[in-house]
Every structure is written in C-alpha cells, then in structure tokens.
PDB file of the backbone (N, CA, C, O) and the ligand in Angstrom, with CONECT records:
HET     ZN  A 101       1
ATOM      1  N   MET A   1     -35.659  88.479  15.797  1.00  0.00           N
ATOM      2  CA  MET A   1     -34.384  88.379  16.002  1.00  0.00           C
ATOM      3  C   MET A   1     -33.663  89.861  16.478  1.00  0.00           C
ATOM      4  O   MET A   1     -33.697  90.859  15.758  1.00  0.00           O
ATOM      5  N   GLY A   2     -33.031  89.821  17.767  1.00  0.00           N
ATOM      6  CA  GLY A   2     -32.590  91.175  18.130  1.00  0.00           C
ATOM      7  C   GLY A   2     -31.514  91.664  17.350  1.00  0.00           C
ATOM      8  O   GLY A   2     -30.531  90.969  17.096  1.00  0.00           O
ATOM      9  N   ARG A   3     -31.667  92.909  16.933  1.00  0.00           N
ATOM     10  CA  ARG A   3     -30.419  93.490  16.470  1.00  0.00           C
ATOM     11  C   ARG A   3     -29.578  94.346  17.363  1.00  0.00           C
ATOM     12  O   ARG A   3     -30.046  94.880  18.368  1.00  0.00           O
ATOM     13  N   MET A   4     -28.350  94.470  16.995  1.00  0.00           N
ATOM     14  CA  MET A   4     -27.489  95.368  17.782  1.00  0.00           C
ATOM     15  C   MET A   4     -27.160  96.677  17.027  1.00  0.00           C
ATOM     16  O   MET A   4     -27.148  96.818  15.805  1.00  0.00           O
ATOM     17  N   VAL A   5     -26.895  97.612  17.970  1.00  0.00           N
ATOM     18  CA  VAL A   5     -26.567  99.013  17.442  1.00  0.00           C
ATOM     19  C   VAL A   5     -24.932  99.380  17.771  1.00  0.00           C
ATOM     20  O   VAL A   5     -24.401  98.977  18.806  1.00  0.00           O
ATOM     21  N   ALA A   6     -24.389  99.989  17.014  1.00  0.00           N
ATOM     22  CA  ALA A   6     -22.997 100.451  17.127  1.00  0.00           C
ATOM     23  C   ALA A   6     -23.119 102.002  16.869  1.00  0.00           C
ATOM     24  O   ALA A   6     -23.328 102.439  15.738  1.00  0.00           O
ATOM     25  N   ASP A   7     -22.980 102.805  17.967  1.00  0.00           N
ATOM     26  CA  ASP A   7     -23.137 104.212  17.828  1.00  0.00           C
ATOM     27  C   ASP A   7     -21.907 104.879  17.876  1.00  0.00           C
ATOM     28  O   ASP A   7     -21.337 104.868  18.967  1.00  0.00           O
ATOM     29  N   CYS A   8     -21.271 105.562  16.772  1.00  0.00           N
ATOM     30  CA  CYS A   8     -20.209 105.959  16.595  1.00  0.00           C
ATOM     31  C   CYS A   8     -19.884 107.070  17.741  1.00  0.00           C
ATOM     32  O   CYS A   8     -18.751 107.176  18.210  1.00  0.00           O
ATOM     33  N   ARG A   9     -20.840 107.791  18.102  1.00  0.00           N
ATOM     34  CA  ARG A   9     -20.702 108.875  19.238  1.00  0.00           C
ATOM     35  C   ARG A   9     -20.119 108.184  20.552  1.00  0.00           C
ATOM     36  O   ARG A   9     -19.658 108.916  21.427  1.00  0.00           O
ATOM     37  N   ASP A  10     -20.124 106.720  20.732  1.00  0.00           N
ATOM     38  CA  ASP A  10     -19.688 106.047  21.888  1.00  0.00           C
ATOM     39  C   ASP A  10     -18.291 105.754  21.597  1.00  0.00           C
ATOM     40  O   ASP A  10     -17.653 105.322  22.557  1.00  0.00           O
ATOM     41  N   PHE A  11     -17.704 105.882  20.554  1.00  0.00           N
ATOM     42  CA  PHE A  11     -16.403 105.520  19.908  1.00  0.00           C
ATOM     43  C   PHE A  11     -15.501 106.889  20.117  1.00  0.00           C
ATOM     44  O   PHE A  11     -15.819 107.951  19.581  1.00  0.00           O
ATOM     45  N   PRO A  12     -14.460 106.755  20.871  1.00  0.00           N
ATOM     46  CA  PRO A  12     -13.600 107.930  20.955  1.00  0.00           C
ATOM     47  C   PRO A  12     -13.080 108.358  19.564  1.00  0.00           C
ATOM     48  O   PRO A  12     -12.295 107.569  19.037  1.00  0.00           O
ATOM     49  N   SER A  13     -13.377 109.422  18.923  1.00  0.00           N
ATOM     50  CA  SER A  13     -12.912 109.989  17.869  1.00  0.00           C
ATOM     51  C   SER A  13     -12.937 111.498  17.975  1.00  0.00           C
ATOM     52  O   SER A  13     -13.613 112.073  18.828  1.00  0.00           O
ATOM     53  N   GLU A  14     -12.097 112.197  16.986  1.00  0.00           N
ATOM     54  CA  GLU A  14     -11.952 113.518  17.012  1.00  0.00           C
ATOM     55  C   GLU A  14     -12.940 114.325  15.990  1.00  0.00           C
ATOM     56  O   GLU A  14     -13.215 115.523  15.908  1.00  0.00           O
ATOM     57  N   THR A  15     -13.356 113.199  15.256  1.00  0.00           N
ATOM     58  CA  THR A  15     -14.213 113.974  14.128  1.00  0.00           C
ATOM     59  C   THR A  15     -15.844 114.279  14.562  1.00  0.00           C
ATOM     60  O   THR A  15     -16.596 114.936  13.842  1.00  0.00           O
ATOM     61  N   GLY A  16     -16.176 113.785  15.640  1.00  0.00           N
ATOM     62  CA  GLY A  16     -17.535 113.895  16.235  1.00  0.00           C
ATOM     63  C   GLY A  16     -18.599 113.287  15.408  1.00  0.00           C
ATOM     64  O   GLY A  16     -19.689 113.838  15.254  1.00  0.00           O
ATOM     65  N   CYS A  17     -18.270 112.091  14.848  1.00  0.00           N
ATOM     66  CA  CYS A  17     -18.812 111.352  13.941  1.00  0.00           C
ATOM     67  C   CYS A  17     -20.155 110.719  14.762  1.00  0.00           C
ATOM     68  O   CYS A  17     -20.083 110.290  15.914  1.00  0.00           O
ATOM     69  N   THR A  18     -21.382 110.743  13.956  1.00  0.00           N
ATOM     70  CA  THR A  18     -22.662 110.502  14.680  1.00  0.00           C
ATOM     71  C   THR A  18     -23.248 109.268  13.968  1.00  0.00           C
ATOM     72  O   THR A  18     -24.444 109.000  14.091  1.00  0.00           O
ATOM     73  N   LEU A  19     -22.458 108.552  13.261  1.00  0.00           N
ATOM     74  CA  LEU A  19     -23.078 107.469  12.568  1.00  0.00           C
ATOM     75  C   LEU A  19     -23.564 106.308  13.565  1.00  0.00           C
ATOM     76  O   LEU A  19     -22.840 105.984  14.507  1.00  0.00           O
ATOM     77  N   THR A  20     -24.642 105.769  13.371  1.00  0.00           N
ATOM     78  CA  THR A  20     -25.074 104.483  13.974  1.00  0.00           C
ATOM     79  C   THR A  20     -25.369 103.337  13.007  1.00  0.00           C
ATOM     80  O   THR A  20     -26.154 103.547  12.082  1.00  0.00           O
ATOM     81  N   ILE A  21     -24.866 102.283  13.137  1.00  0.00           N
ATOM     82  CA  ILE A  21     -24.970 101.107  12.431  1.00  0.00           C
ATOM     83  C   ILE A  21     -25.886 100.053  13.212  1.00  0.00           C
ATOM     84  O   ILE A  21     -25.671  99.764  14.389  1.00  0.00           O
ATOM     85  N   THR A  22     -26.880  99.529  12.490  1.00  0.00           N
ATOM     86  CA  THR A  22     -27.847  98.624  13.197  1.00  0.00           C
ATOM     87  C   THR A  22     -27.799  97.212  12.493  1.00  0.00           C
ATOM     88  O   THR A  22     -27.644  97.290  11.275  1.00  0.00           O
ATOM     89  N   GLY A  23     -27.885  96.145  12.927  1.00  0.00           N
ATOM     90  CA  GLY A  23     -28.072  94.944  12.114  1.00  0.00           C
ATOM     91  C   GLY A  23     -27.847  93.724  13.124  1.00  0.00           C
ATOM     92  O   GLY A  23     -27.925  93.913  14.338  1.00  0.00           O
ATOM     93  N   THR A  24     -27.586  92.557  12.622  1.00  0.00           N
ATOM     94  CA  THR A  24     -26.965  91.496  13.368  1.00  0.00           C
ATOM     95  C   THR A  24     -25.583  91.946  13.872  1.00  0.00           C
ATOM     96  O   THR A  24     -24.888  92.824  13.361  1.00  0.00           O
ATOM     97  N   GLU A  25     -25.277  91.159  15.028  1.00  0.00           N
ATOM     98  CA  GLU A  25     -23.959  91.322  15.421  1.00  0.00           C
ATOM     99  C   GLU A  25     -22.786  91.349  14.579  1.00  0.00           C
ATOM    100  O   GLU A  25     -21.843  92.134  14.681  1.00  0.00           O
ATOM    101  N   MET A  26     -22.954  90.267  13.600  1.00  0.00           N
ATOM    102  CA  MET A  26     -22.009  90.018  12.523  1.00  0.00           C
ATOM    103  C   MET A  26     -22.017  91.121  11.605  1.00  0.00           C
ATOM    104  O   MET A  26     -20.937  91.532  11.182  1.00  0.00           O
ATOM    105  N   GLU A  27     -23.084  91.650  11.244  1.00  0.00           N
ATOM    106  CA  GLU A  27     -23.105  92.754  10.117  1.00  0.00           C
ATOM    107  C   GLU A  27     -22.683  94.118  10.800  1.00  0.00           C
ATOM    108  O   GLU A  27     -22.104  94.964  10.119  1.00  0.00           O
ATOM    109  N   VAL A  28     -22.939  94.324  12.022  1.00  0.00           N
ATOM    110  CA  VAL A  28     -22.658  95.492  12.725  1.00  0.00           C
ATOM    111  C   VAL A  28     -21.151  95.545  12.831  1.00  0.00           C
ATOM    112  O   VAL A  28     -20.494  96.516  12.456  1.00  0.00           O
ATOM    113  N   LEU A  29     -20.582  94.326  13.421  1.00  0.00           N
ATOM    114  CA  LEU A  29     -19.131  94.144  13.454  1.00  0.00           C
ATOM    115  C   LEU A  29     -18.396  94.627  12.036  1.00  0.00           C
ATOM    116  O   LEU A  29     -17.609  95.568  11.944  1.00  0.00           O
ATOM    117  N   GLN A  30     -18.790  93.857  11.076  1.00  0.00           N
ATOM    118  CA  GLN A  30     -18.022  94.112   9.744  1.00  0.00           C
ATOM    119  C   GLN A  30     -18.230  95.602   9.300  1.00  0.00           C
ATOM    120  O   GLN A  30     -17.298  96.198   8.758  1.00  0.00           O
ATOM    121  N   ALA A  31     -19.326  96.156   9.501  1.00  0.00           N
ATOM    122  CA  ALA A  31     -19.728  97.520   8.815  1.00  0.00           C
ATOM    123  C   ALA A  31     -19.006  98.495   9.787  1.00  0.00           C
ATOM    124  O   ALA A  31     -18.496  99.491   9.274  1.00  0.00           O
ATOM    125  N   ALA A  32     -18.910  98.336  11.049  1.00  0.00           N
ATOM    126  CA  ALA A  32     -18.311  99.084  11.924  1.00  0.00           C
ATOM    127  C   ALA A  32     -16.809  99.087  11.821  1.00  0.00           C
ATOM    128  O   ALA A  32     -16.160 100.109  12.044  1.00  0.00           O
ATOM    129  N   ALA A  33     -16.263  97.952  11.486  1.00  0.00           N
ATOM    130  CA  ALA A  33     -14.835  97.718  11.300  1.00  0.00           C
ATOM    131  C   ALA A  33     -14.580  98.394   9.991  1.00  0.00           C
ATOM    132  O   ALA A  33     -13.584  99.116   9.978  1.00  0.00           O
ATOM    133  N   GLU A  34     -15.162  98.321   9.068  1.00  0.00           N
ATOM    134  CA  GLU A  34     -15.048  98.878   7.637  1.00  0.00           C
ATOM    135  C   GLU A  34     -14.994 100.550   7.835  1.00  0.00           C
ATOM    136  O   GLU A  34     -14.150 101.318   7.373  1.00  0.00           O
ATOM    137  N   HIS A  35     -16.083 100.846   8.611  1.00  0.00           N
ATOM    138  CA  HIS A  35     -15.950 102.387   8.731  1.00  0.00           C
ATOM    139  C   HIS A  35     -15.039 102.923   9.660  1.00  0.00           C
ATOM    140  O   HIS A  35     -14.566 104.045   9.482  1.00  0.00           O
ATOM    141  N   ALA A  36     -14.743 102.215  10.654  1.00  0.00           N
ATOM    142  CA  ALA A  36     -13.554 102.681  11.606  1.00  0.00           C
ATOM    143  C   ALA A  36     -12.292 102.926  10.646  1.00  0.00           C
ATOM    144  O   ALA A  36     -11.619 103.956  10.646  1.00  0.00           O
ATOM    145  N   VAL A  37     -12.124 102.016   9.983  1.00  0.00           N
ATOM    146  CA  VAL A  37     -10.707 101.785   8.983  1.00  0.00           C
ATOM    147  C   VAL A  37     -11.048 102.960   7.998  1.00  0.00           C
ATOM    148  O   VAL A  37     -10.093 103.735   7.941  1.00  0.00           O
ATOM    149  N   SER A  38     -11.992 103.305   7.285  1.00  0.00           N
ATOM    150  CA  SER A  38     -12.086 104.138   6.007  1.00  0.00           C
ATOM    151  C   SER A  38     -12.236 105.483   6.522  1.00  0.00           C
ATOM    152  O   SER A  38     -11.657 106.403   5.945  1.00  0.00           O
ATOM    153  N   THR A  39     -13.016 105.718   7.639  1.00  0.00           N
ATOM    154  CA  THR A  39     -13.397 106.991   8.197  1.00  0.00           C
ATOM    155  C   THR A  39     -12.585 107.625   9.290  1.00  0.00           C
ATOM    156  O   THR A  39     -12.421 108.844   9.329  1.00  0.00           O
ATOM    157  N   HIS A  40     -11.973 106.633  10.358  1.00  0.00           N
ATOM    158  CA  HIS A  40     -11.384 106.966  11.541  1.00  0.00           C
ATOM    159  C   HIS A  40      -9.912 106.634  11.349  1.00  0.00           C
ATOM    160  O   HIS A  40      -9.073 107.040  12.154  1.00  0.00           O
ATOM    161  N   GLY A  41      -9.549 105.794  10.137  1.00  0.00           N
ATOM    162  CA  GLY A  41      -8.194 105.593   9.994  1.00  0.00           C
ATOM    163  C   GLY A  41      -7.556 104.505  11.123  1.00  0.00           C
ATOM    164  O   GLY A  41      -6.367 104.487  11.440  1.00  0.00           O
ATOM    165  N   HIS A  42      -8.518 103.669  11.622  1.00  0.00           N
ATOM    166  CA  HIS A  42      -7.972 102.501  12.456  1.00  0.00           C
ATOM    167  C   HIS A  42      -7.521 101.399  11.695  1.00  0.00           C
ATOM    168  O   HIS A  42      -7.786 101.237  10.504  1.00  0.00           O
ATOM    169  N   VAL A  43      -6.919 100.735  12.308  1.00  0.00           N
ATOM    170  CA  VAL A  43      -6.302  99.338  11.733  1.00  0.00           C
ATOM    171  C   VAL A  43      -7.152  98.248  12.000  1.00  0.00           C
ATOM    172  O   VAL A  43      -7.391  97.920  13.162  1.00  0.00           O
ATOM    173  N   ASP A  44      -7.733  97.532  10.828  1.00  0.00           N
ATOM    174  CA  ASP A  44      -8.581  96.437  11.147  1.00  0.00           C
ATOM    175  C   ASP A  44      -7.751  95.286  11.713  1.00  0.00           C
ATOM    176  O   ASP A  44      -6.594  95.072  11.353  1.00  0.00           O
ATOM    177  N   GLY A  45      -8.473  94.486  12.707  1.00  0.00           N
ATOM    178  CA  GLY A  45      -7.792  93.463  13.377  1.00  0.00           C
ATOM    179  C   GLY A  45      -8.684  93.050  14.497  1.00  0.00           C
ATOM    180  O   GLY A  45      -9.764  93.582  14.757  1.00  0.00           O
ATOM    181  N   PRO A  46      -8.070  91.930  15.218  1.00  0.00           N
ATOM    182  CA  PRO A  46      -8.811  91.498  16.394  1.00  0.00           C
ATOM    183  C   PRO A  46      -9.099  92.431  17.435  1.00  0.00           C
ATOM    184  O   PRO A  46     -10.146  92.384  18.082  1.00  0.00           O
ATOM    185  N   GLU A  47      -8.002  93.468  17.656  1.00  0.00           N
ATOM    186  CA  GLU A  47      -8.137  94.315  18.624  1.00  0.00           C
ATOM    187  C   GLU A  47      -9.389  95.389  18.339  1.00  0.00           C
ATOM    188  O   GLU A  47     -10.174  95.756  19.214  1.00  0.00           O
ATOM    189  N   LEU A  48      -9.418  95.801  17.007  1.00  0.00           N
ATOM    190  CA  LEU A  48     -10.519  96.685  16.721  1.00  0.00           C
ATOM    191  C   LEU A  48     -11.708  96.149  16.880  1.00  0.00           C
ATOM    192  O   LEU A  48     -12.672  96.825  17.240  1.00  0.00           O
ATOM    193  N   ARG A  49     -11.780  94.800  16.616  1.00  0.00           N
ATOM    194  CA  ARG A  49     -13.178  94.073  16.485  1.00  0.00           C
ATOM    195  C   ARG A  49     -13.722  93.911  18.086  1.00  0.00           C
ATOM    196  O   ARG A  49     -14.893  93.971  18.459  1.00  0.00           O
ATOM    197  N   THR A  50     -12.477  93.680  18.943  1.00  0.00           N
ATOM    198  CA  THR A  50     -13.010  93.462  20.207  1.00  0.00           C
ATOM    199  C   THR A  50     -13.522  94.868  20.821  1.00  0.00           C
ATOM    200  O   THR A  50     -14.518  94.969  21.538  1.00  0.00           O
ATOM    201  N   GLN A  51     -12.669  95.957  20.422  1.00  0.00           N
ATOM    202  CA  GLN A  51     -13.334  97.369  20.970  1.00  0.00           C
ATOM    203  C   GLN A  51     -14.570  97.432  20.407  1.00  0.00           C
ATOM    204  O   GLN A  51     -15.469  97.745  21.189  1.00  0.00           O
ATOM    205  N   ILE A  52     -14.948  97.175  19.012  1.00  0.00           N
ATOM    206  CA  ILE A  52     -16.323  97.463  18.473  1.00  0.00           C
ATOM    207  C   ILE A  52     -17.255  96.598  19.204  1.00  0.00           C
ATOM    208  O   ILE A  52     -18.300  97.156  19.540  1.00  0.00           O
ATOM    209  N   ARG A  53     -17.121  95.354  19.533  1.00  0.00           N
ATOM    210  CA  ARG A  53     -18.054  94.379  20.043  1.00  0.00           C
ATOM    211  C   ARG A  53     -18.300  94.965  21.502  1.00  0.00           C
ATOM    212  O   ARG A  53     -19.422  94.855  21.997  1.00  0.00           O
ATOM    213  N   GLY A  54     -17.250  95.598  22.211  1.00  0.00           N
ATOM    214  CA  GLY A  54     -17.553  96.044  23.605  1.00  0.00           C
ATOM    215  C   GLY A  54     -18.589  97.419  23.577  1.00  0.00           C
ATOM    216  O   GLY A  54     -19.316  97.710  24.527  1.00  0.00           O
ATOM    217  N   MET A  55     -18.518  98.130  22.422  1.00  0.00           N
ATOM    218  CA  MET A  55     -19.445  99.076  22.340  1.00  0.00           C
ATOM    219  C   MET A  55     -20.971  98.815  21.860  1.00  0.00           C
ATOM    220  O   MET A  55     -21.851  99.668  21.972  1.00  0.00           O
ATOM    221  N   LEU A  56     -21.160  97.588  21.338  1.00  0.00           N
ATOM    222  CA  LEU A  56     -22.306  97.210  20.899  1.00  0.00           C
ATOM    223  C   LEU A  56     -23.617  97.271  21.892  1.00  0.00           C
ATOM    224  O   LEU A  56     -23.469  96.815  23.026  1.00  0.00           O
ATOM    225  N   LYS A  57     -24.667  97.718  21.581  1.00  0.00           N
ATOM    226  CA  LYS A  57     -25.832  97.882  22.265  1.00  0.00           C
ATOM    227  C   LYS A  57     -26.935  96.995  21.744  1.00  0.00           C
ATOM    228  O   LYS A  57     -26.926  96.601  20.578  1.00  0.00           O
ATOM    229  N   GLU A  58     -27.895  96.675  22.609  1.00  0.00           N
ATOM    230  CA  GLU A  58     -29.056  95.936  21.981  1.00  0.00           C
ATOM    231  C   GLU A  58     -29.966  96.948  21.337  1.00  0.00           C
ATOM    232  O   GLU A  58     -30.063  98.013  21.946  1.00  0.00           O
ATOM    233  N   GLU A  59     -30.641  96.821  20.237  1.00  0.00           N
ATOM    234  CA  GLU A  59     -31.542  97.811  19.849  1.00  0.00           C
ATOM    235  C   GLU A  59     -32.727  97.909  20.879  1.00  0.00           C
ATOM    236  O   GLU A  59     -33.238  96.975  21.497  1.00  0.00           O
ATOM    237  N   ALA A  60     -33.028  99.150  20.925  1.00  0.00           N
ATOM    238  CA  ALA A  60     -34.228  99.511  21.888  1.00  0.00           C
ATOM    239  C   ALA A  60     -35.403  98.980  21.181  1.00  0.00           C
ATOM    240  O   ALA A  60     -35.697  99.307  20.031  1.00  0.00           O
ATOM    241  N   PRO A  61     -36.088  98.122  21.932  1.00  0.00           N
ATOM    242  CA  PRO A  61     -37.325  97.388  21.360  1.00  0.00           C
ATOM    243  C   PRO A  61     -38.202  98.363  20.890  1.00  0.00           C
ATOM    244  O   PRO A  61     -38.469  99.409  21.482  1.00  0.00           O
ATOM    245  N   SER A  62     -38.754  97.910  19.547  1.00  0.00           N
ATOM    246  CA  SER A  62     -39.695  99.039  19.001  1.00  0.00           C
ATOM    247  C   SER A  62     -40.914  98.410  19.091  1.00  0.00           C
ATOM    248  O   SER A  62     -41.025  97.354  19.714  1.00  0.00           O
ATOM    249  N   SER A  63     -41.969  99.011  18.463  1.00  0.00           N
ATOM    250  CA  SER A  63     -43.446  98.804  18.767  1.00  0.00           C
ATOM    251  C   SER A  63     -43.794  97.387  18.242  1.00  0.00           C
ATOM    252  O   SER A  63     -44.979  97.054  18.253  1.00  0.00           O
ATOM    253  N   ARG A  64     -42.870  96.546  17.793  1.00  0.00           N
ATOM    254  CA  ARG A  64     -43.566  95.134  17.350  1.00  0.00           C
ATOM    255  C   ARG A  64     -43.223  94.102  18.296  1.00  0.00           C
ATOM    256  O   ARG A  64     -43.649  92.957  18.142  1.00  0.00           O
TER     257      ARG A  64
HETATM  258 ZN    ZN A 101     -17.629 107.087  12.716  1.00  0.00          ZN2+
END
C-alpha cells in the first residue's frame, strides 16, 4: 500500500521545522494536523486539513 509523506519543510513556517510524517493518508493527515496545532500554533479545522492534504506527496518507491 502506498504511503504518503508530509514534509514540514514544504509548509510555510518561521521555525524552520524539518519534520516529515509518513503513513497512510489518514494517518499523515491526523498527525500533521496535531503537529501543526501543537508546534506551529495553527487552528485545527477543515481549512488546515485541506492545506495539509495539498502538501502530501507519495512516498518515493523504496527497494521493495
Ligand atoms: Zn513542523
């Protein structure tokens, strides 16, 4: 099953955060939303989720 990647470096922030979150789309969306709220002071909601979904990338295929 393909995994998605959210790279915080793609997300506009002043903190220079380099966190990457990998997992299923649902997992990444949830974890990234929580991270954005706790670390970046965003407000969770449909808008944030849409923004996060827009920055998801498919994980680069590995050696399997
Ligand atoms: Zn971050």
